[in-house]
MARMARLO-249045 format. One record per residue (C-alpha): residue in three letters; y negated, z, x. Coordinates in steps of 0.1 Angstrom, whole numbers, plus 5000, padded with zeros to 4 digits. Layout:
# MARMARLO-249045
(ala,(Y,Z,X))
...
***
This chain:
# MARMARLO-249045
(met,(8564,2418,1834))
(thr,(8590,2416,1862))
(cys,(8586,2440,1891))
(leu,(8597,2428,1925))
(leu,(8594,2453,1953))
(lys,(8595,2441,1989))
(arg,(8621,2457,2012))
(gly,(8642,2467,1982))
(thr,(8622,2499,1977))
(trp,(8622,2514,1942))
(ser,(8594,2537,1930))
(val,(8605,2569,1912))
(gly,(8587,2558,1881))
(leu,(8604,2524,1880))
(leu,(8638,2539,1886))
(met,(8634,2564,1858))
(ala,(8622,2536,1835))
(val,(8653,2516,1843))
(leu,(8676,2546,1838))
(ala,(8659,2553,1805))
(leu,(8667,2518,1790))
(pro,(8692,2519,1762))
(ala,(8728,2511,1771))
(ala,(8740,2476,1762))
(ala,(8758,2475,1729))
(val,(8795,2472,1731))
(ala,(8808,2439,1717))
(ala,(8822,2444,1682))
(pro,(8837,2412,1667))
(cys,(8840,2411,1630))
(thr,(8872,2424,1614))
(ala,(8890,2405,1587))
(ala,(8874,2428,1561))
(gln,(8839,2422,1574))
(trp,(8845,2385,1575))
(asn,(8857,2386,1538))
(ala,(8826,2405,1528))
(ile,(8803,2380,1546))
(leu,(8820,2349,1532))
(ala,(8825,2362,1496))
(pro,(8805,2340,1472))
(ala,(8772,2355,1461))
(thr,(8769,2367,1425))
(glu,(8740,2375,1402))
(thr,(8744,2412,1410))
(ser,(8755,2409,1446))
(val,(8735,2386,1469))
(glu,(8736,2404,1503))
(ala,(8761,2409,1530))
(val,(8754,2435,1557))
(val,(8761,2423,1593))
(asp,(8773,2453,1613))
(cys,(8795,2433,1637))
(asp,(8791,2405,1662))
(leu,(8793,2374,1640))
(thr,(8802,2341,1656))
(leu,(8802,2311,1631))
(thr,(8813,2275,1633))
(pro,(8794,2248,1614))
(leu,(8821,2250,1587))
(ser,(8819,2288,1583))
(ala,(8781,2287,1584))
(ala,(8781,2262,1555))
(ala,(8803,2285,1535))
(ile,(8778,2314,1535))
(thr,(8760,2319,1502))
(arg,(8748,2355,1507))
(arg,(8717,2368,1524))
(leu,(8727,2381,1558))
(val,(8712,2416,1563))
(phe,(8710,2435,1596))
(leu,(8705,2471,1583))
(gly,(8698,2502,1602))
(ala,(8717,2517,1631))
(pro,(8751,2501,1622))
(ser,(8735,2467,1628))
(thr,(8718,2477,1661))
(gly,(8729,2456,1690))
(arg,(8747,2430,1670))
(thr,(8746,2392,1675))
(leu,(8748,2363,1651))
(asp,(8757,2330,1667))
(cys,(8759,2301,1642))
(gly,(8774,2277,1667))
(gly,(8749,2251,1657))
(gly,(8758,2255,1620))
(val,(8735,2254,1590))
(ile,(8731,2282,1564))
(glu,(8714,2266,1534))
(asn,(8730,2281,1503))
(ala,(8717,2316,1507))
(pro,(8687,2330,1488))
(leu,(8652,2323,1499))
(ser,(8654,2351,1525))
(thr,(8683,2337,1544))
(ile,(8683,2365,1569))
(glu,(8667,2400,1567))
(val,(8665,2425,1595))
(arg,(8656,2458,1578))
(ser,(8653,2495,1586))
(arg,(8673,2517,1563))
(glu,(8656,2544,1541))
(val,(8674,2577,1548))
(gly,(8655,2604,1530))
(pro,(8621,2620,1522))
(ser,(8595,2630,1547))
(ser,(8568,2657,1547))
(ile,(8543,2631,1534))
(ala,(8543,2625,1497))
(gly,(8555,2590,1488))
(val,(8568,2582,1523))
(ser,(8604,2583,1533))
(thr,(8621,2587,1567))
(trp,(8637,2555,1581))
(glu,(8665,2545,1604))
(arg,(8655,2515,1624))
(val,(8676,2486,1635))
(ser,(8670,2472,1670))
(asn,(8682,2448,1696))
(val,(8696,2421,1672))
(thr,(8700,2386,1685))
(ile,(8702,2355,1662))
(arg,(8709,2322,1679))
(asn,(8720,2286,1675))
(cys,(8713,2286,1638))
(glu,(8696,2263,1613))
(leu,(8684,2284,1585))
(val,(8671,2269,1552))
(gly,(8648,2295,1537))
(ser,(8632,2323,1556))
(val,(8637,2352,1581))
(arg,(8620,2386,1573))
(ile,(8619,2415,1597))
(met,(8607,2447,1580))
(gly,(8606,2485,1581))
(met,(8586,2508,1558))
(ala,(8575,2479,1536))
(ser,(8581,2442,1532))
(asn,(8544,2434,1536))
(gly,(8510,2451,1540))
(glu,(8508,2461,1503))
(gly,(8539,2482,1500))
(ala,(8536,2516,1483))
(gln,(8550,2536,1511))
(leu,(8529,2518,1537))
(arg,(8498,2524,1516))
(ala,(8506,2562,1513))
(ser,(8513,2564,1550))
(ser,(8481,2547,1559))
(arg,(8461,2574,1542))
(val,(8475,2602,1564))
(ser,(8468,2607,1601))
(gly,(8494,2592,1625))
(his,(8501,2561,1604))
(val,(8504,2536,1633))
(ser,(8530,2556,1651))
(arg,(8549,2563,1619))
(ala,(8549,2527,1608))
(arg,(8562,2515,1642))
(ala,(8588,2542,1644))
(ala,(8602,2531,1610))
(ala,(8603,2494,1618))
(pro,(8628,2472,1636))
(ser,(8623,2466,1674))
(gly,(8636,2441,1699))
(ile,(8647,2413,1675))
(thr,(8654,2380,1692))
(leu,(8657,2345,1676))
(asp,(8668,2320,1702))
(gly,(8675,2283,1696))
(val,(8669,2287,1658))
(thr,(8655,2263,1633))
(ile,(8640,2278,1602))
(arg,(8634,2252,1575))
(gly,(8610,2267,1550))
(ile,(8614,2259,1513))
(gly,(8583,2276,1499))
(arg,(8584,2312,1513))
(ile,(8569,2320,1547))
(pro,(8596,2309,1571))
(leu,(8592,2338,1596))
(tyr,(8576,2371,1584))
(ile,(8571,2400,1608))
(ala,(8562,2429,1586))
(pro,(8540,2460,1594))
(gly,(8550,2481,1624))
(val,(8576,2457,1638))
(gln,(8577,2457,1676))
(gly,(8590,2434,1703))
(thr,(8601,2404,1683))
(thr,(8609,2372,1703))
(leu,(8611,2337,1690))
(ile,(8621,2313,1717))
(arg,(8632,2277,1720))
(ser,(8631,2274,1682))
(his,(8616,2252,1655))
(ile,(8597,2264,1625))
(thr,(8594,2235,1600))
(gly,(8598,2226,1563))
(thr,(8572,2238,1538))
(ser,(8555,2270,1530))
(ser,(8532,2281,1502))
(ser,(8514,2302,1528))
(val,(8517,2302,1566))
(ala,(8546,2293,1589))
(val,(8546,2326,1609))
(tyr,(8530,2359,1597))
(leu,(8524,2389,1620))
(asp,(8514,2417,1598))
(ala,(8493,2449,1604))
(glu,(8504,2474,1630))
(ser,(8531,2450,1643))
(thr,(8529,2445,1681))
(arg,(8543,2427,1711))
(thr,(8557,2396,1694))
(thr,(8565,2367,1717))
(leu,(8564,2331,1705))
(arg,(8574,2309,1734))
(asp,(8586,2273,1739))
(asn,(8588,2266,1702))
(glu,(8578,2237,1680))
(ile,(8559,2248,1648))
(asp,(8550,2220,1623))
(thr,(8555,2236,1589))
(asn,(8537,2219,1560))
(thr,(8516,2248,1547))
(thr,(8496,2250,1515))
(gly,(8460,2256,1524))
(arg,(8468,2281,1552))
(glu,(8470,2281,1590))
(leu,(8503,2279,1608))
(val,(8502,2314,1624))
(ala,(8485,2344,1609))
(ile,(8478,2374,1633))
(asp,(8467,2400,1607))
(ala,(8457,2432,1625))
(ser,(8485,2426,1650))
(ser,(8481,2433,1687))
(his,(8495,2426,1722))
(asn,(8513,2394,1711))
(arg,(8521,2365,1734))
(ile,(8520,2329,1722))
(ile,(8529,2308,1752))
(ser,(8539,2271,1757))
(asn,(8544,2262,1721))
(arg,(8537,2229,1704))
(phe,(8517,2230,1672))
(ser,(8513,2201,1647))
(ser,(8506,2198,1610))
(leu,(8473,2215,1618))
(glu,(8452,2202,1589))
(asp,(8448,2238,1575))
(gly,(8444,2255,1609))
(gly,(8464,2267,1638))
(ile,(8463,2304,1649))
(tyr,(8440,2326,1629))
(leu,(8432,2362,1640))
(tyr,(8418,2386,1614))
(arg,(8423,2419,1596))
(asn,(8433,2419,1559))
(cys,(8408,2446,1549))
(gly,(8421,2468,1522))
(glu,(8445,2444,1505))
(gly,(8468,2464,1482))
(gly,(8448,2495,1490))
(thr,(8464,2499,1525))
(ile,(8441,2509,1553))
(arg,(8445,2485,1583))
(ile,(8441,2506,1615))
(thr,(8450,2483,1643))
(thr,(8430,2451,1650))
(pro,(8440,2416,1660))
(ser,(8433,2424,1697))
(ser,(8448,2419,1732))
(asn,(8468,2388,1722))
(glu,(8475,2360,1747))
(ile,(8474,2324,1736))
(ile,(8483,2304,1767))
(asn,(8495,2269,1776))
(asn,(8501,2257,1741))
(val,(8497,2221,1728))
(phe,(8478,2215,1696))
(tyr,(8486,2180,1685))
(tyr,(8462,2162,1661))
(ala,(8472,2128,1649))
(thr,(8445,2118,1624))
(tyr,(8429,2151,1613))
(ser,(8391,2152,1619))
(gly,(8382,2182,1599))
(ser,(8368,2216,1610))
(asn,(8397,2240,1606))
(pro,(8401,2254,1641))
(ala,(8432,2254,1663))
(val,(8424,2290,1673))
(phe,(8400,2311,1651))
(leu,(8390,2345,1666))
(gly,(8379,2367,1637))
(ala,(8387,2343,1608))
(arg,(8377,2366,1579))
(asn,(8354,2394,1590))
(gly,(8355,2412,1557))
(asn,(8351,2381,1535))
(arg,(8376,2391,1508))
(asn,(8371,2406,1473))
(tyr,(8398,2433,1479))
(cys,(8382,2448,1510))
(gly,(8370,2479,1490))
(leu,(8404,2489,1477))
(asp,(8410,2512,1507))
(ala,(8376,2530,1505))
(gly,(8371,2567,1509))
(phe,(8388,2574,1543))
(gly,(8370,2578,1576))
(tyr,(8389,2553,1598))
(gly,(8401,2517,1601))
(ser,(8393,2491,1575))
(ser,(8383,2519,1551))
(val,(8350,2523,1570))
(asp,(8345,2488,1584))
(asp,(8361,2457,1569))
(arg,(8354,2434,1598))
(asp,(8381,2419,1619))
(phe,(8374,2433,1654))
(ala,(8393,2405,1671))
(thr,(8386,2414,1707))
(glu,(8401,2413,1742))
(asn,(8421,2382,1733))
(val,(8430,2355,1759))
(val,(8428,2318,1750))
(met,(8435,2298,1781))
(gln,(8452,2267,1795))
(asn,(8457,2252,1761))
(gln,(8457,2214,1754))
(leu,(8440,2200,1724))
(tyr,(8451,2164,1716))
(val,(8419,2143,1711))
(arg,(8399,2172,1696))
(ser,(8371,2190,1715))
(val,(8376,2225,1728))
(ala,(8343,2236,1713))
(asp,(8352,2225,1678))
(met,(8388,2237,1678))
(ile,(8385,2272,1695))
(gln,(8360,2292,1675))
(thr,(8344,2326,1670))
(arg,(8320,2321,1642))
(trp,(8311,2358,1639))
(pro,(8307,2371,1675))
(asp,(8298,2405,1661))
(pro,(8322,2424,1663))
(asn,(8347,2398,1675))
(ser,(8339,2400,1712))
(pro,(8346,2401,1740))
(asn,(8374,2375,1742))
(tyr,(8384,2355,1772))
(val,(8384,2318,1766))
(gly,(8386,2292,1794))
(his,(8407,2265,1812))
(asn,(8413,2248,1778))
(thr,(8412,2210,1778))
(thr,(8410,2180,1755))
(val,(8438,2155,1763))
(thr,(8450,2121,1751))
(ser,(8485,2128,1764))
(ala,(8500,2163,1767))
(val,(8509,2174,1802))
(ser,(8542,2192,1806))
(arg,(8537,2222,1828))
(leu,(8547,2258,1832))
(ala,(8523,2285,1819))
(gly,(8497,2302,1841))
(cys,(8488,2339,1839))
(tyr,(8457,2358,1829))
(val,(8448,2384,1856))
(pro,(8416,2402,1845))
(glu,(8415,2425,1875))
(ala,(8417,2397,1901))
(tyr,(8386,2393,1922))
(thr,(8382,2355,1926))
(thr,(8395,2343,1893))
(asp,(8408,2356,1860))
(phe,(8435,2329,1856))
(ile,(8461,2316,1881))
(ser,(8485,2287,1876))
(his,(8523,2289,1879))
(gly,(8534,2297,1914))
(arg,(8500,2310,1926))
(gly,(8494,2346,1937))
(val,(8465,2370,1941))
(asp,(8462,2401,1963))
(val,(8425,2408,1961))
(phe,(8412,2428,1931))
(arg,(8379,2442,1918))
(asp,(8370,2479,1920))
(gly,(8350,2498,1894))
(ala,(8317,2483,1908))
(gly,(8331,2448,1910))
(ala,(8335,2447,1948))
(pro,(8368,2432,1963))
(tyr,(8396,2454,1976))
(cys,(8432,2450,1986))
(gly,(8454,2469,1962))
(gly,(8486,2468,1983))
(ile,(8504,2445,1959))
(gln,(8508,2407,1954))
(leu,(8507,2394,1919))
(thr,(8525,2360,1915))
(cys,(8526,2340,1883))
(asn,(8560,2328,1872))
(asp,(8557,2307,1840))
(gly,(8533,2330,1822))
(asp,(8548,2363,1835))
(leu,(8532,2383,1864))
(gln,(8556,2394,1891))
(tyr,(8546,2423,1913))
(ala,(8555,2428,1950))
(trp,(8543,2453,1976))
(asp,(8519,2437,2001))
(thr,(8503,2456,2029))
(ser,(8491,2426,2049))
(cys,(8458,2421,2030))
(arg,(8426,2434,2047))
(ile,(8390,2432,2037))
(asp,(8361,2441,2060))
(glu,(8325,2445,2049))
(leu,(8301,2428,2072))
(pro,(8263,2436,2071))
(phe,(8238,2408,2077))
(gly,(8201,2403,2075))
(cys,(8168,2393,2091))
(ala,(8131,2400,2087))
(ile,(8098,2385,2099))
(ser,(8061,2394,2097))
(gly,(8030,2373,2104))
(ser,(8048,2339,2103))
(asp,(8052,2312,2076))
(glu,(8083,2300,2094))
(gly,(8106,2326,2079))
(cys,(8138,2339,2094))
(ser,(8174,2328,2091))
(gly,(8209,2336,2104))
(val,(8246,2330,2098))
(val,(8270,2356,2085))
(phe,(8303,2349,2102))
(cys,(8338,2363,2096))
(pro,(8355,2367,2130))
(ser,(8392,2362,2138))
(phe,(8398,2335,2112))
(gly,(8386,2357,2083))
(gln,(8375,2340,2051))
(leu,(8342,2348,2034))
(ile,(8351,2356,1998))
(gly,(8320,2373,1984))
(ala,(8286,2389,1992))
(arg,(8256,2406,1978))
(ala,(8220,2404,1992))
(ala,(8185,2418,1984))
(cys,(8152,2402,1993))
(asn,(8117,2414,1998))
(leu,(8093,2385,1998))
(glu,(8062,2405,2005))
(tyr,(8053,2433,2028))
(gly,(8081,2459,2033))
(ser,(8118,2461,2040))
(ile,(8150,2465,2020))
(ser,(8162,2501,2018))
(asp,(8198,2513,2016))
(ala,(8193,2523,1980))
(gln,(8178,2489,1971))
(leu,(8208,2470,1986))
(ala,(8233,2494,1970))
(ser,(8217,2487,1936))
(val,(8225,2450,1938))
(pro,(8259,2442,1921))
(pro,(8286,2424,1940))
(asp,(8282,2386,1940))
(met,(8245,2388,1933))
(leu,(8214,2376,1951))
(ser,(8184,2398,1940))
(val,(8146,2396,1947))
(val,(8135,2432,1946))
(arg,(8099,2423,1954))
(ala,(8086,2388,1948))
(ser,(8058,2371,1967))
(asp,(8023,2378,1953))
(val,(8025,2341,1945))
(pro,(8061,2337,1935))
(ala,(8063,2300,1942))
(glu,(8054,2307,1979))
(gly,(8084,2329,1987))
(ser,(8122,2323,1986))
(cys,(8154,2336,2000))
(trp,(8188,2320,2002))
(leu,(8225,2326,2008))
(gly,(8245,2295,2013))
(arg,(8233,2271,1985))
(asn,(8219,2298,1964))
(thr,(8181,2300,1965))
(leu,(8159,2324,1946))
(ser,(8122,2333,1944))
(val,(8122,2359,1916))
(gly,(8148,2379,1896))
(asn,(8186,2377,1901))
(leu,(8211,2350,1907))
(gly,(8249,2352,1905))
(ile,(8266,2337,1935))
(ala,(8301,2322,1938))
(arg,(8329,2347,1945))
(thr,(8352,2322,1962))
(leu,(8335,2308,1993))
(arg,(8368,2308,2013))
(ile,(8350,2297,2045))
(ser,(8344,2315,2077))
(ser,(8306,2315,2077))
(glu,(8275,2310,2056))
(gly,(8238,2307,2063))
(tyr,(8211,2330,2049))
(gly,(8174,2335,2053))
(cys,(8140,2341,2037))
(arg,(8105,2326,2039))
(glu,(8071,2335,2025))
(his,(8037,2317,2029))
(asp,(8006,2338,2033))
(gly,(7970,2333,2046))
(asn,(7977,2355,2076))
(gly,(8013,2347,2080))
(gly,(8042,2354,2057))
(glu,(8064,2385,2055))
(cys,(8100,2387,2042))
(his,(8132,2406,2046))
(ile,(8167,2397,2035))
(arg,(8195,2422,2038))
(gly,(8231,2419,2025))
(ala,(8268,2427,2029))
(ala,(8296,2401,2030))
(trp,(8333,2406,2025))
(cys,(8357,2391,2050))
(tyr,(8392,2386,2038))
(tyr,(8422,2386,2061))
(pro,(8455,2376,2044))
***
């Protein structure tokens, strides 16, 4: 998230965070010896070339590469590969690998210490084969990963051992059987942007493996022809952002979130949670089947290997279910297919809560910038590009001004100081006794204030609303704390919201200066009623 502070004032925490950022890598173009090692023909016993310099190719030199290009450990950190639009197609199935380097034993039996590689950029390339980014293991079944998962501290250990900050920009990966893009366990902060994942795969197009986190897929086209699998697998991976992509070839599914319980005996500890899937287009040409575009909790323990990690008191060892929770699926467009059919949670327990909304069925995709999910905002949990919010919910759900303005910039929230917002609480109410006519009034925000929310309690028989009764009513709720002896003969109202018994949620965003309220009760000797409430007036 970008932080913009009005008046050019930097907070101490922000300044320290900026100062703590790693220094930019010094450009290091390849020497003649490094060039020769990279361009040397692959042999049966030597198929890799380590890239520990900034490698800039032409289409001609890219076509000459027959070795797998490997970014390995600290010497490859900060390096850039620019193919100049060239195609690398004669390398092995793994065209490029970004790997941590094993450096020695650790205090845990069967687990090594690792030297990670970070901040690698790969751009302007067409790669025929696959890209794999990996640390302690190449996948979730590796022996070291399995051993580590059975000792406390595994998630931190796996992430510390794995690559971080890897960027693929303007890259085409043309699969020829192997998964085109594999992000292995523990990998952090991978970005795939303005790229194309195509070709064929015997599995999925993109795989985010267990304990990986904070991958961004943005402004890409993904249309790989998979074999019986979804395009994107989010397997116990969290805090990923999938924004403004176009998906097609969806016959076997789109984005599936699950946890691969116990496969290979490895305990999966993290869950497929807190992911954002926003402003994507899911294009269906002729497919009319039931495989969803987004599947929240796609397996839920339905695999025969789930018991292979039994005997430990945490993670998938004690519960094989997916726990796909706190995920955001919003502003997506589904070409000719219904939202209800194509965005699914078939097993709500334990795959909830998730936040699904603002998705639409279209016959022609609308080109637009991404909106932003703002869970703490008072009036809405989603704002479109260019919109801002400055009113938030407190712990009880009531509105307050937080002193900041959040503005959505193409899926990213920008923060700015804002001290202009003000909210006043305005009490209102009326009571009557011995009359069937009831009572009414108008709650009015003076000085051009806007009414943004309220709560009210009603007594539709004898008696009045106490302070405690009103305080017990949640924000944005109309509540009858005592109904009429004949419920149909009593009612209270606030705006268009009318109630005789129970509770009724009322709209948060009134955005007007005033609203009517009142109560009425019929009785043989004249009705009694009391309505009492509090409204919130907003002054921008």
